[in-house]
Structures are given as C-alpha cells and as structure tokens.
matplotlib code that plots the C-alpha trace (Angstrom):
import matplotlib.pyplot as plt

x = [-17.1, -16.8, -16.0, -17.7, -15.0, -17.6, -17.2, -20.0, -19.4, -22.3, -21.7, -24.6, -24.9, -26.7, -27.7, -30.3, -29.4, -31.9, -30.5, -32.0, -33.1, -30.6, -29.8, -33.2, -32.5, -28.7, -27.2, -24.1, -22.7, -22.9, -22.1, -19.7, -21.8, -20.0, -21.3, -20.7, -22.3, -22.1, -21.2, -24.9, -25.4, -22.3, -23.8, -26.6, -24.1, -24.7, -21.7, -21.9, -20.8, -17.6, -16.4, -17.6, -16.2, -17.5, -17.6, -18.4, -20.9, -22.8, -23.5, -19.8, -18.9, -15.1, -15.3, -17.6, -15.4, -12.2, -13.9, -15.3, -11.7, -10.5, -13.3, -12.4, -8.8, -9.9, -12.9, -12.6, -14.2, -17.8, -20.3, -23.4, -24.2, -27.4, -28.8, -32.4, -32.8, -33.7, -31.1, -28.3, -29.4, -27.5, -24.1, -24.8, -25.1, -21.9, -20.2, -21.3, -19.7, -16.5, -16.3, -17.7, -20.8, -24.0, -27.2, -28.7, -26.1, -26.2, -27.3, -30.4, -31.2, -30.7, -34.5, -35.0, -32.3, -32.8, -36.1, -36.2, -35.9, -38.5, -41.1, -40.5, -40.8, -44.1, -45.4, -44.5, -46.7, -49.6, -49.9, -50.4, -47.3, -46.7, -45.3, -41.6, -38.2, -34.5, -33.2, -29.5, -29.9, -32.4, -33.3, -34.6, -36.9, -38.1, -38.9, -41.1, -42.9, -43.5, -44.9, -47.2, -47.8, -48.0, -45.8, -42.7, -40.9, -37.2, -35.5, -32.1, -32.4, -30.4, -30.7, -33.0, -33.9, -36.9, -35.2, -36.0, -37.4, -37.5, -40.9, -40.7, -44.0, -43.0, -40.4, -38.7, -38.2, -36.6, -34.3, -33.0, -31.7, -28.7, -27.4, -26.1, -26.7, -24.0, -25.9, -28.9, -32.2, -35.7, -38.5, -42.1, -45.4, -46.7, -50.3, -52.4, -53.5, -53.8, -50.9, -51.0, -48.4, -48.5, -46.1, -45.8, -44.0, -43.4, -42.4, -41.3, -44.8, -47.4, -48.0, -48.1, -49.0, -49.7, -51.1, -52.3, -52.0, -52.8, -49.8, -50.1, -47.9, -45.1, -44.2, -40.8, -39.6, -39.0, -37.2, -39.5, -42.3, -43.4, -44.9, -46.7, -49.1, -52.3, -53.5, -56.7, -59.8, -60.2, -64.0, -64.6, -63.2, -61.0, -63.0, -60.9, -60.9, -63.0, -60.0, -60.5, -57.4, -57.9, -57.6, -54.3, -53.0, -53.8, -52.2, -49.1, -48.8, -49.0, -46.2, -44.0, -44.3, -42.2, -39.8, -38.9, -38.1, -37.0, -38.5, -38.3, -40.1, -41.4, -42.7, -44.8, -46.3, -49.3, -51.2, -54.9, -55.9, -59.6, -61.9, -65.3, -68.0, -65.6, -63.4, -59.9, -57.2, -54.2, -50.9, -47.5, -45.1, -42.1, -41.2, -38.4, -37.5, -36.2, -37.5, -38.3, -37.6, -37.0, -40.6, -42.3, -40.8, -41.7, -45.2, -45.9, -44.5, -46.2, -49.6, -50.1, -47.8, -46.0, -42.3, -41.4, -37.6, -37.5, -38.9, -36.5, -33.3, -34.7, -35.0, -31.5, -30.0, -31.8, -33.8, -37.6, -39.8, -40.9, -44.5, -46.7, -48.6, -51.6, -54.6, -54.6, -54.8, -58.3, -58.1, -58.0, -54.8, -53.0, -52.3, -53.8, -56.3, -55.8, -58.0, -58.1, -56.2, -54.5, -51.1, -49.7, -46.4, -45.1, -41.8, -41.0, -38.1, -35.3, -35.9, -32.4, -29.8, -27.7, -25.3, -26.9, -27.6, -31.2, -31.8, -35.3, -38.2, -41.8, -44.4, -48.2, -50.1, -51.9, -51.3, -49.3, -51.4, -48.6, -47.9, -44.2, -41.9, -38.2, -37.5, -34.3, -33.1, -32.0, -28.4, -28.2, -25.9, -27.5, -25.0, -24.8, -27.2, -29.9, -33.3, -35.7, -35.7, -38.6, -40.4, -43.7, -45.8, -49.7, -52.3, -56.2, -59.3, -60.0, -58.3, -60.1, -58.9, -55.2, -55.3, -56.6, -53.9, -51.1, -52.2, -52.5, -48.9, -47.5, -49.3, -47.9, -44.4, -41.7, -38.0, -35.6, -32.1, -28.9, -26.2, -22.9]
y = [99.5, 102.8, 103.8, 107.0, 107.7, 108.2, 107.8, 105.2, 101.8, 99.3, 95.7, 93.9, 90.0, 89.2, 85.5, 86.0, 86.0, 88.8, 92.2, 95.7, 95.3, 97.8, 100.8, 102.2, 102.2, 102.7, 105.7, 103.8, 107.2, 108.9, 105.9, 103.1, 99.9, 96.6, 93.0, 89.5, 87.2, 83.4, 82.7, 82.5, 86.1, 87.7, 88.7, 90.8, 93.0, 96.7, 98.2, 101.2, 98.9, 100.0, 96.4, 92.8, 89.4, 86.1, 83.3, 79.6, 79.4, 82.4, 80.6, 79.9, 82.5, 82.0, 82.6, 85.7, 87.1, 86.7, 88.3, 91.2, 91.7, 92.2, 94.6, 96.5, 96.9, 98.2, 100.3, 101.0, 99.9, 98.7, 100.8, 98.7, 95.3, 94.6, 91.0, 90.7, 86.9, 85.2, 82.6, 85.2, 87.0, 84.7, 85.3, 89.0, 89.3, 87.4, 89.7, 92.8, 91.5, 90.7, 94.0, 96.3, 97.2, 98.7, 96.6, 93.3, 91.0, 87.2, 88.1, 89.8, 86.7, 84.1, 83.2, 83.5, 81.1, 78.5, 76.6, 75.1, 78.5, 80.0, 77.5, 77.8, 81.6, 81.3, 78.6, 81.0, 83.7, 81.4, 80.4, 76.9, 75.2, 71.6, 69.0, 69.4, 68.3, 68.2, 64.8, 63.9, 60.2, 57.9, 56.4, 59.8, 59.8, 56.3, 57.3, 60.2, 57.8, 55.4, 58.2, 59.6, 57.9, 60.1, 61.8, 63.8, 66.4, 66.6, 69.8, 71.4, 73.0, 76.2, 78.4, 81.3, 80.0, 77.6, 74.4, 71.1, 68.5, 64.9, 63.2, 60.3, 58.2, 54.8, 53.2, 51.8, 55.4, 56.3, 53.2, 54.2, 57.4, 55.3, 56.1, 59.5, 62.5, 65.0, 67.8, 68.2, 68.2, 69.5, 67.0, 68.3, 66.6, 67.0, 66.2, 66.7, 70.4, 73.2, 75.6, 79.4, 82.1, 85.7, 88.1, 91.7, 94.8, 94.9, 98.1, 96.2, 96.3, 96.1, 94.8, 97.9, 95.9, 92.3, 89.6, 86.1, 83.2, 79.5, 77.3, 74.5, 71.7, 70.0, 71.9, 70.0, 70.7, 67.2, 66.6, 66.6, 68.1, 71.8, 74.4, 77.6, 79.9, 81.9, 85.0, 84.9, 86.9, 89.9, 89.9, 86.1, 83.1, 80.8, 78.2, 75.2, 75.7, 78.7, 80.7, 84.4, 86.5, 88.8, 86.1, 85.0, 88.4, 88.8, 85.4, 86.6, 89.8, 87.9, 85.6, 88.3, 90.4, 87.9, 87.2, 90.3, 93.4, 95.8, 97.0, 94.3, 92.4, 89.3, 85.8, 83.5, 80.1, 78.5, 75.4, 75.1, 72.0, 70.9, 70.5, 68.9, 71.6, 74.2, 76.8, 75.3, 75.7, 77.8, 76.3, 78.2, 76.9, 79.1, 82.8, 84.8, 88.4, 88.3, 87.8, 84.3, 83.8, 86.4, 86.3, 87.9, 91.5, 91.3, 90.2, 92.8, 95.6, 94.3, 93.3, 95.6, 98.5, 98.0, 98.2, 95.1, 95.2, 98.9, 98.2, 95.3, 97.5, 100.5, 98.3, 97.1, 100.6, 102.0, 104.3, 105.1, 102.5, 103.8, 105.3, 102.6, 102.7, 100.7, 100.0, 102.0, 100.6, 99.2, 96.5, 96.1, 94.1, 97.3, 96.7, 97.4, 94.8, 92.7, 94.3, 94.4, 91.9, 88.9, 87.4, 83.8, 82.0, 78.7, 77.0, 73.7, 71.7, 70.1, 66.4, 65.4, 67.1, 69.9, 70.3, 69.1, 70.0, 70.7, 68.2, 69.5, 71.8, 70.6, 73.3, 72.9, 73.6, 76.8, 80.4, 80.6, 80.8, 83.0, 86.7, 86.1, 83.0, 82.3, 79.1, 77.3, 76.6, 73.2, 72.7, 75.1, 74.1, 74.3, 74.9, 72.9, 73.9, 75.3, 73.3, 75.4, 74.9, 77.2, 80.1, 81.6, 84.5, 84.8, 87.5, 87.1, 88.5, 85.5, 82.8, 80.3, 81.6, 81.8, 78.3, 76.8, 78.6, 77.6, 73.9, 73.9, 75.1, 72.7, 69.8, 70.8, 71.8, 69.0, 69.5, 66.7, 67.0, 65.0, 64.7, 66.3]
z = [213.8, 215.6, 219.1, 220.5, 222.9, 225.6, 229.4, 229.2, 227.9, 227.6, 227.1, 225.4, 225.7, 222.4, 221.5, 218.7, 215.0, 214.5, 215.1, 215.3, 218.9, 220.4, 218.2, 218.8, 222.6, 222.8, 220.9, 219.4, 218.3, 221.5, 223.7, 223.4, 223.0, 222.5, 221.9, 223.2, 220.8, 219.7, 216.3, 215.2, 216.1, 214.8, 211.6, 213.4, 215.4, 214.2, 212.2, 214.8, 217.6, 219.5, 219.6, 219.3, 220.9, 219.4, 222.0, 221.1, 223.9, 225.2, 228.5, 229.3, 232.1, 231.8, 228.0, 228.5, 231.2, 229.1, 226.1, 228.2, 229.5, 225.8, 225.2, 228.3, 227.2, 223.8, 224.5, 228.4, 231.6, 231.2, 233.1, 232.4, 231.1, 229.1, 228.5, 227.1, 227.0, 230.2, 229.5, 229.8, 233.0, 235.4, 233.5, 233.1, 236.8, 237.5, 235.0, 236.7, 239.8, 238.0, 236.2, 238.8, 237.0, 238.4, 238.2, 239.2, 240.7, 241.6, 245.1, 243.7, 241.6, 244.3, 244.3, 240.7, 239.7, 242.5, 241.5, 245.0, 246.6, 244.2, 244.9, 248.7, 248.7, 246.7, 249.2, 252.1, 250.3, 250.6, 246.9, 245.6, 244.3, 243.1, 245.3, 245.0, 246.4, 245.5, 244.4, 243.8, 242.8, 241.3, 244.7, 245.8, 242.8, 243.6, 247.1, 245.9, 243.5, 246.5, 248.8, 246.1, 242.8, 239.8, 237.1, 238.1, 236.2, 236.7, 235.8, 236.8, 240.2, 239.2, 236.2, 235.1, 231.7, 231.1, 231.1, 229.1, 231.6, 231.9, 232.6, 235.2, 235.1, 236.4, 238.8, 235.7, 234.4, 237.6, 237.7, 234.1, 235.5, 236.9, 240.4, 241.5, 239.2, 238.1, 239.8, 241.9, 240.3, 241.2, 241.0, 241.1, 240.5, 237.0, 237.0, 233.6, 233.6, 231.2, 231.5, 231.1, 230.8, 231.9, 230.3, 231.3, 232.5, 236.1, 238.0, 241.2, 242.8, 240.0, 236.5, 234.3, 231.3, 230.8, 228.4, 229.5, 227.2, 227.1, 226.4, 223.8, 222.8, 224.9, 228.0, 228.2, 224.6, 223.3, 220.2, 217.1, 219.0, 219.3, 221.7, 221.4, 223.1, 222.2, 224.1, 225.8, 224.9, 227.3, 228.0, 228.5, 230.4, 228.6, 226.7, 228.0, 231.6, 232.6, 233.8, 233.4, 232.2, 235.1, 237.6, 236.1, 236.2, 240.0, 240.7, 238.8, 240.7, 244.0, 243.0, 241.4, 244.5, 246.4, 243.6, 241.7, 243.6, 240.6, 237.4, 234.7, 231.9, 233.6, 232.5, 234.7, 234.0, 236.0, 235.9, 236.1, 237.7, 237.2, 240.3, 239.8, 240.5, 241.5, 239.5, 238.5, 241.3, 239.9, 240.7, 240.3, 238.0, 237.2, 236.8, 235.1, 234.8, 231.3, 227.7, 227.1, 223.3, 220.6, 219.4, 222.4, 222.0, 218.2, 219.0, 221.6, 219.2, 216.1, 217.6, 220.6, 219.9, 223.3, 223.6, 225.7, 224.6, 225.5, 229.0, 229.5, 228.7, 230.7, 233.8, 233.3, 232.8, 235.8, 233.6, 233.8, 232.2, 228.8, 228.5, 227.4, 224.1, 223.1, 225.4, 228.7, 232.2, 232.8, 235.6, 239.3, 238.8, 237.9, 234.2, 230.8, 229.9, 226.7, 224.0, 220.2, 218.3, 220.0, 219.3, 219.4, 218.7, 217.6, 218.1, 216.3, 217.9, 215.9, 215.5, 216.4, 218.8, 217.5, 215.9, 212.8, 209.2, 207.8, 205.1, 204.3, 205.4, 204.6, 204.9, 205.0, 201.7, 201.0, 202.3, 205.6, 208.7, 210.5, 209.6, 210.1, 210.3, 210.9, 209.0, 208.4, 204.9, 203.5, 204.0, 206.9, 209.8, 213.2, 216.1, 219.3, 222.0, 219.8, 220.2, 218.2, 214.4, 213.4, 214.9, 213.7, 214.9, 214.5, 215.0, 215.0, 216.6, 218.9, 220.9, 219.0, 215.6, 216.9, 218.2, 215.0, 213.1, 215.5, 215.5, 211.8, 211.3, 214.0, 212.1, 208.7, 209.4, 209.2, 209.7, 208.5, 209.9, 209.7, 212.4, 211.9]

ax = plt.figure().add_subplot(projection="3d")
ax.plot(x, y, z, "-o")
ax.set_aspect("equal")
plt.show()
C-alpha cells in the first residue's frame, strides 16, 4: 500500500467482496485513499490504497469511528468520506460529523432514514402511501388488525437500507411477537400488489437517467427464497398490470422531489394496486439515495453503458455528475428513456442464517441463463449478517425473455448450508 502524501484524504467505506469500483474514479496515486472494510471485502482493496482498516461489522459506528481514527493518525485528517452501498450511508453521515468532513450529514438524512417521516413527507406531497403507524408492542399490532383487517408488514422504523420485514396476517401472528419490542417498528398495510422499482441518477430536481423494473420473488427476503427484478419494455405498458414506465418515472420524480435534495443515485419502490375498470393505483413504498446491491452499477455499465457508480461517487464528493452515455434524454419526465437491451438481476437467499458453511451448490441443467454470476463454493464460510448466497445478472431484448430467464434460474439454483 502507498500513500500519496496529498492534502486530500478520502476514506472509502467498502463492503462488497468485488473490487475495482474506485480506482477508475479516485486517483490513488495523486490522492490518499484509505478503506474501511469488513473481513469479506479485505481482499478487494486496491494495492495502491494509502491504508486499510478491517472491522468485524461494517455497520458498527463505534468500530468504524475507532478505525477511522487510526487511519487519521497514519494518513492524515479525512477530507471526504465515500460510501456507495445504501446500507452504509447512515454510518458515513455520522462519521462525517465526528471527523469534520464535508458532505451529507445525519441532519440531511433525517427523512430518508426514518421510514415514518418518509411516508409522512410523501403523504404531504399528495402521493398515495399505504396505511402506516409506529408500533412498540404486540398490542399495537393487534389494534391495527382490529381496525382494518389485512396483512401488515413490520420493518425497523430507522435505517436507510432496504430491511427484511415480518409479515403479520392474523391476530395469532401478532401475539407471537411477545409484548414490548426492543425498538419501535413501522407497520404498514401489505395488500397483494405488483411491485416496481425505479433506479436512476437524480440531480436534486430531475431524473437525468432512469430505468423502471418489475420486482419478482419475495419482497421481504425470506430465508431460502429469492428476489429479482426485470426492466420494462420502453414502448409498451407492462404486460402484468398495464403500468407504463413513463408513469412510474413521473411518480418517482414527484416522491424524490420531497425526499432527496442533492445529486445522488436513487432507488425507489412502488406498488401497483389493481382497480377494476381503471388503471392501477401507484402507491409509494420506499426510497433510498444509495446503490441497492452491488449488481446494479455493474448492470448499468455492462448493459446500458451508463456509469451509475461514477455518478454516486461524484455526488458524494461534490463534483459535477458525469456525462451520461447510452440513450439520450427522450421523455417528459426529464430522463433518458429505456431503450435497446434490458437488464435483470436475481438474488438467492441463504437457506439458514449466517454464519454458516456452504455444503453444496446445485445449478439448473443446460447453459446458464445469466451472463454473469457470483456463486458460493462448496465449503465456503458465509459471515454473520450476510443474507444473499448467490447473485446473477441477465440481459435480453424484452421483459418477457428476462422474466423467463430469471424465474428459470431461481427455480433451478439450490444452496445447501450447515450452521457453524
């Protein structure tokens, strides 16, 4: 590892085992770039890094602050902190305050990290949201079920990452929660509906580039299950619900306008609730201003020729957003319209909680449907906190082709794991 001896010291919070995301954007020879990583990502740190600190848990603010202090003593005071993953944006904001760095702070993220505040703000903007409430004990959940029967999804109230949820369908489910909760939760109605995602580059006022996708699989990431998404065809409505991509982009822009005030990469999910004889009603679900999963920047670069990771880094460093490649702007929503090849992804969840050891990986027969895959090896140890066992990326000419490929892979991949 080398130190540039620069007056600028950038600290990168890096959680993914794949590297190569940063050297193309941050000149490691001209600027001191150091890394905070979990053990699984230690091997992907560039050799040109000015320093690296390994922490057991990348979401442990105290451990990160102590590690950043050690980097400060060795390399110099940090001037900026970079975190691409949505899961790391809250801790990055806290570290900026502790270390006196410029950029987005906890105060800037107050609405994004509080799901109750987020839904309240979107409601005030006049957009539909699900019925929601903060609950602190099982009796609160029972009361909501009594007032309006129907499934409820419980998620942590605080946190910017997409959280695993707990589905409550009956009073018996609520009673099994057992009294007072360790922390307040957000309860929201969870009626059967098709879910969509809109991902893009946001300049603080408009979507500069975007893609709309239909979500597949389990929305709550249950053990042994899977989830994925397939981008929608540009020129026609979605074949499942009749929801046009442009309509999704316009809805997303309206919600982002009250949630994200600075340039960023954004992710937003929406439900489309069927209404007899009328177009489906779009209902806001959740939004983030970070990269949700490591597959997305790779998909955008490989399939669309658009540098999503570069835009995220530029936004956090206060630099101009990179010039877009690929299709040019074509829609009234202010962004470039999806055209050409479409992209899709699949995540297969571990069958048991980590830490665990992979006993076997069973793949579907025949040639792989995906063009790229990150699969575990038999005997590999999966660290605590990790939920995804396998990730695959797809490309095709139509949404229908993509969905067939994703579902076939999801049905054929089997992970067998043993507890440690």
